[in-house]
C-alpha positions in Angstrom: 15.0 -5.6 38.8 16.9 -8.7 37.9 15.6 -11.9 39.2 17.5 -14.4 37.6 14.7 -15.9 35.2 13.5 -12.8 33.5 12.7 -12.9 30.3 15.7 -13.5 27.4 14.4 -11.4 25.2 14.7 -7.5 27.2 15.2 -5.7 24.3 16.9 -2.3 24.5 18.6 -3.1 27.8 19.6 0.3 28.0 15.9 2.1 27.6 15.2 -0.7 30.6 18.0 0.9 32.7 17.3 4.1 32.0 13.6 3.7 33.4 14.1 1.8 35.6 16.3 4.5 37.1 13.6 7.2 36.6 10.9 5.0 38.1 13.3 3.6 41.3 12.2 7.9 42.7 8.5 6.7 41.8 7.9 3.7 44.6 5.1 2.2 45.7 4.4 4.6 48.9 4.0 7.0 46.2 1.7 5.5 43.7 -0.6 4.6 46.8 -0.3 8.3 48.0 -1.5 9.1 44.2 -4.1 6.6 44.8 -5.6 7.1 47.7 -5.8 10.8 46.9 -7.5 10.6 43.9 -4.5 12.4 42.6 -2.7 12.6 39.0 1.1 12.2 39.4 2.4 15.2 37.9 5.1 14.9 39.3 6.1 11.4 37.8 4.7 13.0 34.7 7.5 16.4 34.8 9.8 13.5 35.2 8.5 11.2 31.7 8.4 14.3 30.2 12.2 16.0 31.4 13.9 12.4 30.4 12.6 13.1 26.6 10.4 9.7 27.0 7.1 10.8 26.4 8.7 12.2 23.3 10.0 9.0 22.3 7.9 8.5 19.3 8.5 12.4 17.5 10.9 12.4 14.6 14.5 13.9 15.8 14.0 16.9 13.4 11.2 17.8 15.7 13.0 17.3 18.8 12.0 14.1 19.8 13.6 10.9 20.1 12.5 9.4 16.6 12.4 5.7 18.3 11.1 2.2 16.9 7.4 1.4 18.5 9.1 -1.3 19.8 12.2 0.8 21.9 8.9 3.1 22.7 6.7 0.0 24.0 10.1 -0.9 26.5 9.4 2.6 28.5 5.2 1.7 28.9 6.5 -2.2 30.1 9.0 -1.2 32.5 6.6 1.6 34.0 4.1 -0.7 35.0 6.9 -3.0 35.5 8.4 -1.3 38.5 5.0 -0.8 40.2 3.7 2.8 38.1 1.2 3.1 36.1 2.0 3.8 32.4 -1.7 4.6 31.3 -1.0 8.4 33.3 0.9 9.0 30.0 1.0 6.7 27.2 -1.8 9.1 25.2 1.1 11.2 24.1 2.6 8.3 22.5 0.1 7.0 20.2 -2.2 10.0 19.7 1.2 11.5 18.0 0.3 8.5 15.1 -2.6 11.2 13.2 -0.5 14.2 13.6 2.7 12.6 12.4 1.2 10.8 9.1 -1.4 13.1 8.5 -0.5 16.1 9.6 0.4 19.4 7.3 3.7 20.8 7.3 2.7 23.1 9.0 1.0 22.4 11.6 4.0 19.5 12.5 6.3 22.6 13.0 4.0 24.0 15.0 3.2 21.4 17.4 5.4 18.5 17.7 8.6 20.7 19.0 6.6 21.9 21.6 5.1 19.0 22.4 8.5 17.3 22.4 9.8 20.1 24.8 7.3 19.2 27.2 5.8 22.7 26.6 2.8 21.6 26.1 0.6 17.8 26.3 -1.0 15.9 23.8 -2.6 13.3 26.4 -6.5 13.7 25.4 -8.5 11.4 22.7 -12.2 12.6 22.3 -13.6 9.7 20.5 -16.3 7.5 22.4 -19.6 8.9 22.7 -22.7 7.4 25.4 -25.4 6.2 22.8 -22.4 5.1 20.1 -19.9 3.1 22.6 -17.2 1.2 20.6 -19.3 2.1 17.2 -17.2 4.9 16.6 -18.7 5.5 13.0 -21.9 6.6 15.3 -20.9 9.2 16.8 -22.7 11.7 17.0 -20.9 15.0 17.9 -21.1 17.6 15.0 -18.3 20.2 13.1 -20.2 22.3 10.9 -17.8 25.0 9.0 -18.3 28.3 9.5 -15.7 30.0 7.5 -12.1 29.6 8.5 -13.7 27.8 11.7 -16.0 24.7 12.6 -18.4 25.4 15.5 -18.8 22.0 17.2 -21.7 21.1 19.2 -22.0 17.0 20.8 -20.3 14.7 23.9 -17.7 12.4 24.2 -17.2 9.7 27.2 -13.9 7.7 28.9 -11.7 11.0 27.4 -9.0 10.2 29.7 -6.4 13.1 30.9 -8.1 16.1 29.7 -8.5 18.3 32.6 -4.3 17.2 32.6 -3.7 18.3 28.9 -3.6 20.9 26.8 -4.6 19.7 23.2 -6.9 17.5 22.2 -7.5 15.0 19.6 -11.3 14.6 18.8 -13.1 13.0 16.2 -16.7 14.7 15.3 -18.8 14.3 12.5 -18.6 16.9 9.3 -20.8 15.5 6.7 -24.6 13.9 8.8 -24.8 9.9 8.6 -27.3 10.0 6.6 -25.8 11.9 3.5 -22.3 9.6 3.2 -21.9 6.1 1.4 -20.9 4.8 4.2 -21.1 5.4 8.1 -17.1 5.2 8.7 -17.2 8.6 6.0 -18.0 12.0 6.8 -15.5 12.1 10.0 -13.1 14.4 10.9 -10.3 14.8 13.0 -9.2 18.4 14.9 -6.2 18.9 17.2 -8.0 20.7 19.9 -6.6 23.5 22.1 -7.7 23.1 25.6 -6.1 26.4 27.2 -8.9 28.2 25.0 -11.7 25.9 24.8 -12.6 25.4 28.3 -15.4 28.0 29.2 -15.8 29.1 25.5 -17.8 26.2 24.6 -16.2 23.3 26.5 -16.8 21.2 29.8 -15.4 18.9 31.7 -16.9 16.7 34.0 -14.6 14.7 35.5 -16.0 10.5 36.0 -14.9 8.7 39.5 -14.6 5.8 38.6 -12.6 2.1 40.5 -8.7 3.5 39.8 -7.2 6.6 39.6 -7.4 7.0 35.6 -8.4 10.6 35.6 -11.3 10.3 32.8 -13.6 12.7 32.0 -16.9 13.4 29.4 -16.3 16.1 27.2 -19.5 18.7 26.5 -19.4 20.7 23.4 -21.8 23.9 23.1 -20.8 25.5 20.0 -16.8 25.6 20.5 -15.0 27.5 17.5 -11.8 25.6 16.4 -9.5 27.3 13.7 -10.3 25.8 10.3 -6.8 25.3 10.1 -6.7 23.0 13.3 -7.9 20.0 11.2 -5.7 17.6 10.6 -6.1 16.0 6.6 -8.7 16.1 4.8 -12.2 16.5 5.8 -14.2 13.5 5.7 -11.0 11.1 6.0 -11.1 11.0 10.1 -12.2 7.7 10.7 -9.7 5.6 8.6 -6.9 8.5 10.1 -8.0 6.7 13.3 -7.4 3.3 12.5 -4.0 4.4 11.1 -2.6 5.2 14.7 -4.7 2.2 16.8 -2.2 -0.7 16.2 0.7 1.1 18.0 -2.0 2.0 20.2 -3.0 -1.9 20.8 0.7 -2.8 20.5 1.8 -0.3 23.2 -1.0 -1.5 25.4 0.1 -5.1 25.2 3.8 -3.8 26.7 2.3 -1.8 29.5 0.5 -5.5 30.2 3.3 -7.0 30.2 4.7 -5.0 32.3 1.7 -5.1 34.9 1.9 -9.2 34.1 5.9 -8.9 35.0 5.9 -7.0 38.0 2.9 -9.9 39.8 4.6 -12.2 38.4 8.1 -11.5 40.4 6.3 -10.5 43.6 4.2 -13.4 43.8 7.4 -15.4 43.4 9.2 -13.2 46.6 6.0 -13.6 48.4 6.2 -17.2 47.7 10.2 -18.0 48.7 9.8 -15.4 51.3 6.2 -16.3 53.3 6.4 -19.5 55.6 3.3 -21.9 56.6 3.2 -24.9 58.7 7.0 -24.6 58.4 7.8 -24.4 55.4 7.6 -21.5 52.6 4.2 -21.7 50.3 6.0 -21.4 47.2 7.1 -25.0 47.7 3.2 -26.0 47.5 2.6 -27.2 44.1 -1.0 -25.3 44.5 0.8 -22.6 44.8 3.6 -22.5 42.7 1.9 -24.1 39.6 -0.7 -21.4 38.9 2.6 -19.2 39.0 4.4 -20.7 37.0 1.4 -21.4 34.5 0.8 -17.6 34.5 4.4 -16.8 33.8 4.2 -18.7 30.9 1.0 -17.0 28.9 2.4 -13.8 29.9 5.7 -14.8 28.1 3.7 -16.2 25.3 2.0 -13.2 24.9 4.9 -11.1 24.9 6.3 -12.8 21.7 3.1 -12.0 20.0 3.7 -8.0 21.1 7.0 -8.2 19.8 5.7 -10.0 16.1 3.8 -6.8 16.4 5.8 -4.5 16.9 8.3 -5.4 14.1 5.9 -5.5 11.3 4.4 -2.2 12.3 7.8 -1.0 12.4 8.5 -2.3 8.7 5.6 -0.8 7.8 3.7 -4.6 7.2 0.3 -4.9 7.7 -0.4 -5.7 11.6 -3.8 -5.6 12.5 -4.4 -9.0 13.7 -1.2 -9.0 15.0 -1.3 -6.0 17.1 -5.2 -6.6 18.6 -3.9 -10.3 19.6 -0.7 -8.4 21.2 -3.3 -6.4 23.0 -6.0 -9.5 24.1 -3.4 -12.1 24.5 -1.2 -9.8 26.7 -4.0 -7.9 29.0 -6.1 -11.7 29.8 -2.1 -12.7 30.5 -1.6 -9.9 32.9 -5.3 -10.6 34.5 -4.2 -13.7 34.9 -1.3 -13.1 36.7 -2.9 -10.5 38.9 -5.2 -13.4 40.4 -2.4 -15.6 41.0 -0.4 -12.8 42.6 -3.5 -11.3 44.8 -3.8 -15.6 45.5 -0.8 -16.0 46.1 -0.8 -13.0 49.1 -4.0 -14.0 50.3 -5.4 -11.3 53.1 -2.1 -9.4 52.6 -3.1 -9.0 49.0 -5.6 -6.8 49.8 -3.5 -4.2 52.0 -2.9 -1.0 50.5 1.1 -1.0 51.3 1.8 -4.1 49.5 0.4 -2.6 45.9 -1.0 -5.5 44.5 -4.8 -4.7 45.0 -4.0 -1.5 43.6 -1.8 -2.6 40.8 -5.2 -5.9 40.7 -7.8 -2.9 39.8 -5.2 -1.6 37.0 -4.4 -4.4 35.6 -7.9 -5.4 34.4 -8.7 -2.1 32.8 -7.0 -3.4 29.6 -8.9 -6.1 28.9 -11.9 -3.5 28.8 -10.3 -0.7 27.0 -9.0 1.2 24.8 -11.0 -1.8 23.4 -12.6 -5.1 25.0 -11.6 -8.0 24.4 -14.7 -9.3 23.0 -14.2 -7.0 20.1 -10.6 -8.3 19.3 -12.3 -11.4 18.9 -14.4 -10.2 16.7 -12.1 -8.3 14.4 -10.1 -12.0 14.5 -13.0 -13.9 13.3 -14.3 -11.5 10.7 -10.8 -10.4 9.3 -8.9 -13.4 9.7 -10.6 -16.2 9.9 -12.6 -15.2 7.3 -16.5 -15.8 9.5 -19.5 -14.0 9.3 -19.5 -10.1 10.2 -21.1 -10.4 13.7 -22.1 -6.5 14.1 
């Protein structure tokens, strides 16, 4: 992946090379085939699992890699930079935080070694609901205590990879909103075993989308979950979810950086090799300036990603930096995507070049897992001290 003008701040070179070697076995045609068939890239995920990459953030005592968020982010960056899609398996990294930080010793001992060994997948996170959207405190899915179990009823939407996961991290309301002081209270977090839940109160329905993303909606109808599977204290699940969001933002930012690097590298390669009117198109300022600008913006976004990772790994507050890293990187990747497509012209729409596939995938992160508009609202209120807008 060396290009001679790469980022001067290419940290963790050994990790990068290891991921690059793995991804070399899954080139563009593999991802094109998965995209055309709307298929889950099982072979790639299995290879990532076997290499230990998906267990990077699990502590060594449980069989994981014990990596920092900075090191883990490099794994996802290099997947996307290779032309792949880290989104097919990234949730196993950032959903781990709730279990690591708030799970009991027994829960961690029971689940983490199995996940680290690849015998179980924790790939699904059920939070969003059709009537709530980004307003997590407005969710309606209920979990009612019944002896040593909870009975869960409700619906979730945009729950990705539920069909390809053994475990689901689920946020549900255990105390009605009308009975709590703040709407963010009374929400609890559960680890649901999807292997036994399907057909026993849980229905999973795929949602076709413009990209190969394996997202679903979930329907809960009297699903019984052991009380022992509740993570942390009852009613404090919203805080537990927030704890994991900074890690999620940083990892998503790294994926976008990887996407952006792929687009810039491909644009440069094509602009140097494509000859029109007797000269390479990259000699024209109308072609080279947009590529150079996209590169500059991507470099700047990457610096925010590293700053957010530094703060996270040192245990310091990093909400603003993590959110800004996600927003800036997603925007920079989308700019690079547009530039790359424009540089390729008509060939950018041909599936064999991979540009159109990556173009669709890159757009997602301006919208999910949180809209960049909500990041701006967060910065306006919590960083700049402006009145709350929603």
